[in-house]
Gaussian input, Z-matrix of N, CA and C with variables (Angstrom, degrees):
# hf/3-21g

backbone

0 1
 N
 C     1     B1
 C     2     B2     1     A1
 N     3     B3     2     A2     1     D1
 C     4     B4     3     A3     2     D2
 C     5     B5     4     A4     3     D3
 N     6     B6     5     A5     4     D4
 C     7     B7     6     A6     5     D5
 C     8     B8     7     A7     6     D6
 N     9     B9     8     A8     7     D7
 C    10    B10     9     A9     8     D8
 C    11    B11    10    A10     9     D9
 N    12    B12    11    A11    10    D10
 C    13    B13    12    A12    11    D11
 C    14    B14    13    A13    12    D12
 N    15    B15    14    A14    13    D13
 C    16    B16    15    A15    14    D14
 C    17    B17    16    A16    15    D15
 N    18    B18    17    A17    16    D16
 C    19    B19    18    A18    17    D17
 C    20    B20    19    A19    18    D18
 N    21    B21    20    A20    19    D19
 C    22    B22    21    A21    20    D20
 C    23    B23    22    A22    21    D21
 N    24    B24    23    A23    22    D22
 C    25    B25    24    A24    23    D23
 C    26    B26    25    A25    24    D24
 N    27    B27    26    A26    25    D25
 C    28    B28    27    A27    26    D26
 C    29    B29    28    A28    27    D27
 N    30    B30    29    A29    28    D28
 C    31    B31    30    A30    29    D29
 C    32    B32    31    A31    30    D30
 N    33    B33    32    A32    31    D31
 C    34    B34    33    A33    32    D32
 C    35    B35    34    A34    33    D33
 N    36    B36    35    A35    34    D34
 C    37    B37    36    A36    35    D35
 C    38    B38    37    A37    36    D36
 N    39    B39    38    A38    37    D37
 C    40    B40    39    A39    38    D38
 C    41    B41    40    A40    39    D39
 N    42    B42    41    A41    40    D40
 C    43    B43    42    A42    41    D41
 C    44    B44    43    A43    42    D42
 N    45    B45    44    A44    43    D43
 C    46    B46    45    A45    44    D44
 C    47    B47    46    A46    45    D45
 N    48    B48    47    A47    46    D46
 C    49    B49    48    A48    47    D47
 C    50    B50    49    A49    48    D48
 N    51    B51    50    A50    49    D49
 C    52    B52    51    A51    50    D50
 C    53    B53    52    A52    51    D51
 N    54    B54    53    A53    52    D52
 C    55    B55    54    A54    53    D53
 C    56    B56    55    A55    54    D54
 N    57    B57    56    A56    55    D55
 C    58    B58    57    A57    56    D56
 C    59    B59    58    A58    57    D57
 N    60    B60    59    A59    58    D58
 C    61    B61    60    A60    59    D59
 C    62    B62    61    A61    60    D60
 N    63    B63    62    A62    61    D61
 C    64    B64    63    A63    62    D62
 C    65    B65    64    A64    63    D63
 N    66    B66    65    A65    64    D64
 C    67    B67    66    A66    65    D65
 C    68    B68    67    A67    66    D66
 N    69    B69    68    A68    67    D67
 C    70    B70    69    A69    68    D68
 C    71    B71    70    A70    69    D69
 N    72    B72    71    A71    70    D70
 C    73    B73    72    A72    71    D71
 C    74    B74    73    A73    72    D72
 N    75    B75    74    A74    73    D73
 C    76    B76    75    A75    74    D74
 C    77    B77    76    A76    75    D75
 N    78    B78    77    A77    76    D76
 C    79    B79    78    A78    77    D77
 C    80    B80    79    A79    78    D78
 N    81    B81    80    A80    79    D79
 C    82    B82    81    A81    80    D80
 C    83    B83    82    A82    81    D81
 N    84    B84    83    A83    82    D82
 C    85    B85    84    A84    83    D83
 C    86    B86    85    A85    84    D84
 N    87    B87    86    A86    85    D85
 C    88    B88    87    A87    86    D86
 C    89    B89    88    A88    87    D87
 N    90    B90    89    A89    88    D88
 C    91    B91    90    A90    89    D89
 C    92    B92    91    A91    90    D90
 N    93    B93    92    A92    91    D91
 C    94    B94    93    A93    92    D92
 C    95    B95    94    A94    93    D93
 N    96    B96    95    A95    94    D94
 C    97    B97    96    A96    95    D95
 C    98    B98    97    A97    96    D96
 N    99    B99    98    A98    97    D97
 C   100   B100    99    A99    98    D98
 C   101   B101   100   A100    99    D99
 N   102   B102   101   A101   100   D100
 C   103   B103   102   A102   101   D101
 C   104   B104   103   A103   102   D102
 N   105   B105   104   A104   103   D103
 C   106   B106   105   A105   104   D104
 C   107   B107   106   A106   105   D105
 N   108   B108   107   A107   106   D106
 C   109   B109   108   A108   107   D107
 C   110   B110   109   A109   108   D108
 N   111   B111   110   A110   109   D109
 C   112   B112   111   A111   110   D110
 C   113   B113   112   A112   111   D111
 N   114   B114   113   A113   112   D112
 C   115   B115   114   A114   113   D113
 C   116   B116   115   A115   114   D114
 N   117   B117   116   A116   115   D115
 C   118   B118   117   A117   116   D116
 C   119   B119   118   A118   117   D117
 N   120   B120   119   A119   118   D118
 C   121   B121   120   A120   119   D119
 C   122   B122   121   A121   120   D120
 N   123   B123   122   A122   121   D121
 C   124   B124   123   A123   122   D122
 C   125   B125   124   A124   123   D123
 N   126   B126   125   A125   124   D124
 C   127   B127   126   A126   125   D125
 C   128   B128   127   A127   126   D126
 N   129   B129   128   A128   127   D127
 C   130   B130   129   A129   128   D128
 C   131   B131   130   A130   129   D129
 N   132   B132   131   A131   130   D130
 C   133   B133   132   A132   131   D131
 C   134   B134   133   A133   132   D132
 N   135   B135   134   A134   133   D133
 C   136   B136   135   A135   134   D134
 C   137   B137   136   A136   135   D135
 N   138   B138   137   A137   136   D136
 C   139   B139   138   A138   137   D137
 C   140   B140   139   A139   138   D138
 N   141   B141   140   A140   139   D139
 C   142   B142   141   A141   140   D140
 C   143   B143   142   A142   141   D141
 N   144   B144   143   A143   142   D142
 C   145   B145   144   A144   143   D143
 C   146   B146   145   A145   144   D144
 N   147   B147   146   A146   145   D145
 C   148   B148   147   A147   146   D146
 C   149   B149   148   A148   147   D147
 N   150   B150   149   A149   148   D148
 C   151   B151   150   A150   149   D149
 C   152   B152   151   A151   150   D150
 N   153   B153   152   A152   151   D151
 C   154   B154   153   A153   152   D152
 C   155   B155   154   A154   153   D153
 N   156   B156   155   A155   154   D154
 C   157   B157   156   A156   155   D155
 C   158   B158   157   A157   156   D156
 N   159   B159   158   A158   157   D157
 C   160   B160   159   A159   158   D158
 C   161   B161   160   A160   159   D159
 N   162   B162   161   A161   160   D160
 C   163   B163   162   A162   161   D161
 C   164   B164   163   A163   162   D162
 N   165   B165   164   A164   163   D163
 C   166   B166   165   A165   164   D164
 C   167   B167   166   A166   165   D165
 N   168   B168   167   A167   166   D166
 C   169   B169   168   A168   167   D167
 C   170   B170   169   A169   168   D168
 N   171   B171   170   A170   169   D169
 C   172   B172   171   A171   170   D170
 C   173   B173   172   A172   171   D171
 N   174   B174   173   A173   172   D172
 C   175   B175   174   A174   173   D173
 C   176   B176   175   A175   174   D174
 N   177   B177   176   A176   175   D175
 C   178   B178   177   A177   176   D176
 C   179   B179   178   A178   177   D177
 N   180   B180   179   A179   178   D178
 C   181   B181   180   A180   179   D179
 C   182   B182   181   A181   180   D180
 N   183   B183   182   A182   181   D181
 C   184   B184   183   A183   182   D182
 C   185   B185   184   A184   183   D183
 N   186   B186   185   A185   184   D184
 C   187   B187   186   A186   185   D185
 C   188   B188   187   A187   186   D186
 N   189   B189   188   A188   187   D187
 C   190   B190   189   A189   188   D188
 C   191   B191   190   A190   189   D189
 N   192   B192   191   A191   190   D190
 C   193   B193   192   A192   191   D191
 C   194   B194   193   A193   192   D192
 N   195   B195   194   A194   193   D193
 C   196   B196   195   A195   194   D194
 C   197   B197   196   A196   195   D195
 N   198   B198   197   A197   196   D196
 C   199   B199   198   A198   197   D197
 C   200   B200   199   A199   198   D198
 N   201   B201   200   A200   199   D199
 C   202   B202   201   A201   200   D200
 C   203   B203   202   A202   201   D201
 N   204   B204   203   A203   202   D202
 C   205   B205   204   A204   203   D203
 C   206   B206   205   A205   204   D204
 N   207   B207   206   A206   205   D205
 C   208   B208   207   A207   206   D206
 C   209   B209   208   A208   207   D207
 N   210   B210   209   A209   208   D208
 C   211   B211   210   A210   209   D209
 C   212   B212   211   A211   210   D210
 N   213   B213   212   A212   211   D211
 C   214   B214   213   A213   212   D212
 C   215   B215   214   A214   213   D213
 N   216   B216   215   A215   214   D214
 C   217   B217   216   A216   215   D215
 C   218   B218   217   A217   216   D216
 N   219   B219   218   A218   217   D217
 C   220   B220   219   A219   218   D218
 C   221   B221   220   A220   219   D219
 N   222   B222   221   A221   220   D220
 C   223   B223   222   A222   221   D221
 C   224   B224   223   A223   222   D222
 N   225   B225   224   A224   223   D223
 C   226   B226   225   A225   224   D224
 C   227   B227   226   A226   225   D225
 N   228   B228   227   A227   226   D226
 C   229   B229   228   A228   227   D227
 C   230   B230   229   A229   228   D228
 N   231   B231   230   A230   229   D229
 C   232   B232   231   A231   230   D230
 C   233   B233   232   A232   231   D231
 N   234   B234   233   A233   232   D232
 C   235   B235   234   A234   233   D233
 C   236   B236   235   A235   234   D234
 N   237   B237   236   A236   235   D235
 C   238   B238   237   A237   236   D236
 C   239   B239   238   A238   237   D237
 N   240   B240   239   A239   238   D238
 C   241   B241   240   A240   239   D239
 C   242   B242   241   A241   240   D240
 N   243   B243   242   A242   241   D241
 C   244   B244   243   A243   242   D242
 C   245   B245   244   A244   243   D243
 N   246   B246   245   A245   244   D244
 C   247   B247   246   A246   245   D245
 C   248   B248   247   A247   246   D246
 N   249   B249   248   A248   247   D247
 C   250   B250   249   A249   248   D248
 C   251   B251   250   A250   249   D249
 N   252   B252   251   A251   250   D250
 C   253   B253   252   A252   251   D251
 C   254   B254   253   A253   252   D252
 N   255   B255   254   A254   253   D253
 C   256   B256   255   A255   254   D254
 C   257   B257   256   A256   255   D255
 N   258   B258   257   A257   256   D256
 C   259   B259   258   A258   257   D257
 C   260   B260   259   A259   258   D258
 N   261   B261   260   A260   259   D259
 C   262   B262   261   A261   260   D260
 C   263   B263   262   A262   261   D261
 N   264   B264   263   A263   262   D262
 C   265   B265   264   A264   263   D263
 C   266   B266   265   A265   264   D264

   B1=1.4493
   B2=1.5243
   B3=1.3010
   B4=1.4544
   B5=1.5259
   B6=1.3302
   B7=1.4574
   B8=1.5271
   B9=1.3281
   B10=1.4632
   B11=1.5211
   B12=1.3114
   B13=1.4585
   B14=1.5162
   B15=1.3091
   B16=1.4640
   B17=1.5137
   B18=1.3292
   B19=1.4573
   B20=1.5211
   B21=1.3202
   B22=1.4606
   B23=1.5213
   B24=1.3233
   B25=1.4602
   B26=1.5178
   B27=1.3323
   B28=1.4618
   B29=1.5224
   B30=1.3238
   B31=1.4577
   B32=1.5219
   B33=1.3215
   B34=1.4656
   B35=1.5235
   B36=1.3192
   B37=1.4570
   B38=1.5229
   B39=1.3374
   B40=1.4644
   B41=1.5284
   B42=1.3173
   B43=1.4605
   B44=1.5111
   B45=1.3129
   B46=1.4645
   B47=1.5228
   B48=1.3205
   B49=1.4703
   B50=1.5188
   B51=1.3223
   B52=1.4606
   B53=1.5244
   B54=1.3202
   B55=1.4593
   B56=1.5250
   B57=1.3196
   B58=1.4628
   B59=1.5351
   B60=1.3145
   B61=1.4704
   B62=1.5294
   B63=1.3185
   B64=1.4659
   B65=1.5243
   B66=1.3393
   B67=1.4645
   B68=1.5238
   B69=1.3265
   B70=1.4613
   B71=1.5179
   B72=1.3308
   B73=1.4679
   B74=1.5249
   B75=1.3356
   B76=1.4713
   B77=1.5263
   B78=1.3243
   B79=1.4671
   B80=1.5267
   B81=1.3267
   B82=1.4683
   B83=1.5223
   B84=1.3121
   B85=1.4676
   B86=1.5263
   B87=1.3327
   B88=1.4658
   B89=1.5306
   B90=1.3211
   B91=1.4649
   B92=1.5235
   B93=1.3304
   B94=1.4621
   B95=1.5235
   B96=1.3263
   B97=1.4643
   B98=1.5250
   B99=1.3325
   B100=1.4630
   B101=1.5202
   B102=1.3256
   B103=1.4577
   B104=1.5257
   B105=1.3350
   B106=1.4651
   B107=1.5227
   B108=1.3360
   B109=1.4564
   B110=1.5252
   B111=1.3113
   B112=1.4631
   B113=1.5266
   B114=1.3111
   B115=1.4589
   B116=1.5224
   B117=1.3145
   B118=1.4640
   B119=1.5265
   B120=1.3333
   B121=1.4605
   B122=1.5373
   B123=1.3289
   B124=1.4699
   B125=1.5297
   B126=1.3250
   B127=1.4679
   B128=1.5243
   B129=1.3316
   B130=1.4679
   B131=1.5294
   B132=1.3178
   B133=1.4683
   B134=1.5224
   B135=1.3312
   B136=1.4706
   B137=1.5206
   B138=1.3204
   B139=1.4667
   B140=1.5247
   B141=1.3273
   B142=1.4665
   B143=1.5225
   B144=1.3163
   B145=1.4616
   B146=1.5311
   B147=1.3352
   B148=1.4702
   B149=1.5356
   B150=1.3312
   B151=1.4635
   B152=1.5256
   B153=1.3239
   B154=1.4632
   B155=1.5274
   B156=1.3113
   B157=1.4617
   B158=1.5251
   B159=1.3264
   B160=1.4611
   B161=1.5206
   B162=1.3339
   B163=1.4611
   B164=1.5239
   B165=1.3227
   B166=1.4627
   B167=1.5218
   B168=1.3319
   B169=1.4625
   B170=1.5214
   B171=1.3106
   B172=1.4544
   B173=1.5079
   B174=1.3127
   B175=1.4591
   B176=1.5231
   B177=1.3181
   B178=1.4637
   B179=1.5245
   B180=1.3156
   B181=1.4607
   B182=1.5354
   B183=1.3056
   B184=1.4674
   B185=1.5284
   B186=1.3252
   B187=1.4642
   B188=1.5230
   B189=1.3150
   B190=1.4608
   B191=1.5210
   B192=1.3336
   B193=1.4589
   B194=1.5231
   B195=1.3247
   B196=1.4591
   B197=1.5289
   B198=1.3089
   B199=1.4638
   B200=1.5274
   B201=1.3136
   B202=1.4644
   B203=1.5243
   B204=1.3160
   B205=1.4654
   B206=1.5320
   B207=1.3265
   B208=1.4706
   B209=1.5193
   B210=1.3145
   B211=1.4631
   B212=1.5239
   B213=1.3188
   B214=1.4655
   B215=1.5280
   B216=1.3246
   B217=1.4650
   B218=1.5269
   B219=1.3235
   B220=1.4635
   B221=1.5277
   B222=1.3285
   B223=1.4652
   B224=1.5253
   B225=1.3223
   B226=1.4674
   B227=1.5268
   B228=1.3276
   B229=1.4697
   B230=1.5249
   B231=1.3226
   B232=1.4702
   B233=1.5284
   B234=1.3216
   B235=1.4653
   B236=1.5264
   B237=1.3228
   B238=1.4624
   B239=1.5262
   B240=1.3369
   B241=1.4659
   B242=1.5318
   B243=1.3371
   B244=1.4595
   B245=1.5178
   B246=1.3154
   B247=1.4639
   B248=1.5245
   B249=1.3402
   B250=1.4615
   B251=1.5231
   B252=1.3271
   B253=1.4573
   B254=1.5265
   B255=1.3194
   B256=1.4607
   B257=1.5198
   B258=1.3221
   B259=1.4750
   B260=1.5173
   B261=1.3149
   B262=1.4597
   B263=1.5114
   B264=1.3354
   B265=1.4648
   B266=1.4998
   A1=108.91
   A2=115.80
   A3=121.68
   A4=110.07
   A5=115.73
   A6=120.55
   A7=109.50
   A8=115.88
   A9=120.63
   A10=110.01
   A11=115.72
   A12=121.49
   A13=110.11
   A14=115.20
   A15=121.21
   A16=109.42
   A17=114.98
   A18=122.18
   A19=107.40
   A20=115.56
   A21=122.00
   A22=108.48
   A23=116.58
   A24=121.86
   A25=106.70
   A26=116.68
   A27=121.64
   A28=108.83
   A29=115.78
   A30=121.10
   A31=109.96
   A32=116.45
   A33=120.98
   A34=112.35
   A35=117.11
   A36=119.90
   A37=111.77
   A38=115.95
   A39=120.44
   A40=114.71
   A41=117.78
   A42=120.19
   A43=114.33
   A44=117.64
   A45=121.60
   A46=108.25
   A47=117.13
   A48=120.49
   A49=112.97
   A50=117.93
   A51=120.94
   A52=112.52
   A53=117.17
   A54=119.87
   A55=113.81
   A56=118.01
   A57=120.54
   A58=106.93
   A59=117.51
   A60=119.82
   A61=110.60
   A62=116.09
   A63=120.36
   A64=110.87
   A65=115.97
   A66=119.19
   A67=110.56
   A68=116.55
   A69=120.09
   A70=111.67
   A71=117.01
   A72=121.34
   A73=110.70
   A74=117.14
   A75=120.46
   A76=110.79
   A77=116.14
   A78=119.69
   A79=111.26
   A80=117.18
   A81=120.65
   A82=110.04
   A83=117.22
   A84=121.48
   A85=112.17
   A86=117.03
   A87=121.36
   A88=113.45
   A89=117.91
   A90=121.58
   A91=112.89
   A92=114.65
   A93=121.77
   A94=110.63
   A95=115.67
   A96=121.87
   A97=108.70
   A98=116.93
   A99=121.85
   A100=107.99
   A101=115.39
   A102=122.49
   A103=105.93
   A104=116.86
   A105=120.02
   A106=110.40
   A107=115.59
   A108=120.43
   A109=110.49
   A110=116.11
   A111=122.07
   A112=113.57
   A113=118.55
   A114=120.72
   A115=113.11
   A116=117.93
   A117=122.25
   A118=109.88
   A119=115.46
   A120=121.43
   A121=108.28
   A122=119.03
   A123=121.17
   A124=113.40
   A125=117.95
   A126=120.76
   A127=111.57
   A128=117.15
   A129=120.42
   A130=109.43
   A131=117.04
   A132=120.88
   A133=111.65
   A134=117.31
   A135=120.70
   A136=111.57
   A137=117.64
   A138=122.23
   A139=112.27
   A140=116.78
   A141=120.56
   A142=110.38
   A143=115.06
   A144=121.39
   A145=109.31
   A146=117.81
   A147=119.75
   A148=112.44
   A149=116.95
   A150=120.92
   A151=112.97
   A152=117.65
   A153=120.55
   A154=110.50
   A155=114.54
   A156=121.14
   A157=107.58
   A158=117.64
   A159=122.44
   A160=108.49
   A161=115.62
   A162=120.45
   A163=108.73
   A164=116.27
   A165=122.17
   A166=108.33
   A167=116.17
   A168=119.40
   A169=112.31
   A170=117.56
   A171=121.68
   A172=117.05
   A173=117.69
   A174=118.01
   A175=110.48
   A176=114.77
   A177=122.73
   A178=106.13
   A179=117.52
   A180=117.93
   A181=110.85
   A182=116.72
   A183=124.83
   A184=113.39
   A185=118.53
   A186=121.64
   A187=108.83
   A188=117.02
   A189=121.45
   A190=109.39
   A191=115.71
   A192=119.15
   A193=112.06
   A194=117.18
   A195=121.92
   A196=107.00
   A197=116.37
   A198=119.11
   A199=110.00
   A200=115.77
   A201=119.68
   A202=110.38
   A203=117.28
   A204=120.56
   A205=110.97
   A206=117.05
   A207=120.63
   A208=111.25
   A209=116.40
   A210=120.91
   A211=110.43
   A212=116.71
   A213=120.62
   A214=110.86
   A215=117.06
   A216=120.96
   A217=111.51
   A218=116.75
   A219=121.03
   A220=110.53
   A221=116.73
   A222=121.20
   A223=110.92
   A224=116.00
   A225=120.80
   A226=110.77
   A227=117.14
   A228=119.35
   A229=111.36
   A230=117.86
   A231=120.49
   A232=110.37
   A233=117.38
   A234=120.41
   A235=110.86
   A236=117.49
   A237=120.62
   A238=112.22
   A239=116.98
   A240=121.48
   A241=110.99
   A242=116.16
   A243=120.54
   A244=113.77
   A245=117.13
   A246=121.00
   A247=112.28
   A248=114.86
   A249=120.99
   A250=105.67
   A251=115.83
   A252=122.69
   A253=109.73
   A254=115.73
   A255=121.62
   A256=108.07
   A257=116.44
   A258=120.79
   A259=104.44
   A260=115.97
   A261=122.74
   A262=108.64
   A263=115.72
   A264=119.57
   A265=111.50
   D1=129.59
   D2=-178.97
   D3=-75.39
   D4=137.90
   D5=178.13
   D6=-72.21
   D7=134.68
   D8=179.51
   D9=-67.76
   D10=146.61
   D11=176.00
   D12=-82.29
   D13=-159.12
   D14=179.64
   D15=-133.67
   D16=154.08
   D17=174.01
   D18=-114.39
   D19=129.42
   D20=177.17
   D21=-118.28
   D22=135.55
   D23=172.49
   D24=-97.20
   D25=119.47
   D26=-175.15
   D27=-122.88
   D28=125.97
   D29=175.09
   D30=-78.62
   D31=130.76
   D32=-177.84
   D33=-85.29
   D34=-0.56
   D35=179.69
   D36=82.23
   D37=-171.59
   D38=-174.84
   D39=-83.43
   D40=12.04
   D41=176.35
   D42=122.50
   D43=-27.04
   D44=178.60
   D45=-83.07
   D46=123.47
   D47=-175.84
   D48=-61.33
   D49=-21.39
   D50=-179.89
   D51=-82.08
   D52=-5.50
   D53=-178.08
   D54=-99.77
   D55=3.91
   D56=171.98
   D57=-70.75
   D58=147.02
   D59=-179.60
   D60=-64.90
   D61=158.34
   D62=178.27
   D63=-60.60
   D64=-43.24
   D65=179.26
   D66=-64.84
   D67=-41.09
   D68=177.80
   D69=-60.30
   D70=-42.17
   D71=178.95
   D72=-63.97
   D73=-40.96
   D74=178.17
   D75=-64.22
   D76=-41.04
   D77=179.40
   D78=-64.69
   D79=-40.34
   D80=177.44
   D81=-60.64
   D82=-43.63
   D83=-178.76
   D84=-64.91
   D85=-31.79
   D86=-175.19
   D87=-95.86
   D88=-7.19
   D89=-172.72
   D90=-67.04
   D91=144.48
   D92=171.10
   D93=-86.92
   D94=-27.85
   D95=-176.09
   D96=-146.80
   D97=130.69
   D98=177.65
   D99=-122.60
   D100=122.15
   D101=177.82
   D102=-105.65
   D103=120.41
   D104=-171.96
   D105=-138.14
   D106=168.07
   D107=178.90
   D108=-127.23
   D109=-172.58
   D110=-172.01
   D111=-69.24
   D112=-16.69
   D113=-177.61
   D114=-82.49
   D115=-8.44
   D116=-177.20
   D117=-82.21
   D118=130.32
   D119=176.00
   D120=-64.14
   D121=124.39
   D122=-179.32
   D123=-58.14
   D124=-25.16
   D125=178.22
   D126=-61.95
   D127=-29.59
   D128=178.15
   D129=-67.15
   D130=-39.65
   D131=179.94
   D132=-66.85
   D133=-24.09
   D134=177.14
   D135=-63.42
   D136=-19.78
   D137=-179.98
   D138=-82.95
   D139=-9.62
   D140=-179.24
   D141=-71.06
   D142=154.90
   D143=174.95
   D144=-61.19
   D145=144.09
   D146=176.42
   D147=-60.41
   D148=-23.32
   D149=179.39
   D150=-85.38
   D151=-9.77
   D152=-176.90
   D153=-67.62
   D154=140.90
   D155=174.88
   D156=-85.22
   D157=121.94
   D158=178.96
   D159=-104.74
   D160=123.97
   D161=-177.70
   D162=-121.80
   D163=114.18
   D164=177.00
   D165=-85.72
   D166=125.34
   D167=-178.53
   D168=-104.82
   D169=0.98
   D170=169.05
   D171=68.92
   D172=14.62
   D173=-178.59
   D174=-75.43
   D175=128.20
   D176=174.78
   D177=-131.25
   D178=160.30
   D179=177.18
   D180=-55.20
   D181=128.88
   D182=177.09
   D183=64.71
   D184=16.62
   D185=179.08
   D186=-151.15
   D187=101.80
   D188=-178.07
   D189=-114.70
   D190=121.36
   D191=179.32
   D192=-90.05
   D193=-9.92
   D194=177.74
   D195=-133.77
   D196=135.99
   D197=-179.82
   D198=-71.40
   D199=157.00
   D200=178.66
   D201=-62.04
   D202=-37.57
   D203=178.82
   D204=-62.71
   D205=-43.37
   D206=177.75
   D207=-65.42
   D208=-38.76
   D209=177.81
   D210=-63.46
   D211=-44.57
   D212=178.04
   D213=-59.69
   D214=-43.33
   D215=179.29
   D216=-64.22
   D217=-37.26
   D218=177.03
   D219=-61.84
   D220=-47.43
   D221=179.76
   D222=-60.53
   D223=-44.65
   D224=-178.98
   D225=-65.12
   D226=-44.27
   D227=-177.30
   D228=-64.43
   D229=-38.44
   D230=177.93
   D231=-66.75
   D232=-39.86
   D233=178.03
   D234=-65.74
   D235=-38.00
   D236=178.70
   D237=-67.59
   D238=-17.71
   D239=173.49
   D240=-80.01
   D241=-0.21
   D242=179.61
   D243=90.19
   D244=12.61
   D245=-176.12
   D246=-91.48
   D247=150.74
   D248=169.12
   D249=-87.90
   D250=115.80
   D251=-171.83
   D252=-112.36
   D253=134.74
   D254=176.89
   D255=-114.19
   D256=127.58
   D257=167.60
   D258=-98.53
   D259=103.51
   D260=-175.44
   D261=-98.10
   D262=121.89
   D263=-179.77
   D264=-148.78

């Protein structure tokens, strides 16, 4: 039986890539999967591992292309695959 991964919720800060927390930056670098939306500065994603799976969920203020329930299921399914998953927002 494969060991379940973990899901971390990481705040991307107010837009400046240098304002993400140190722990958040470390988690981004170590993540197997990063689920992010339009508010995330693309420079933060540049810190991700080249092997990391990046999933854009398209959430913008007042415009959601994926329901919260579907997003939750996505995070859970990736973690059950044994991945370290970051919900970056």
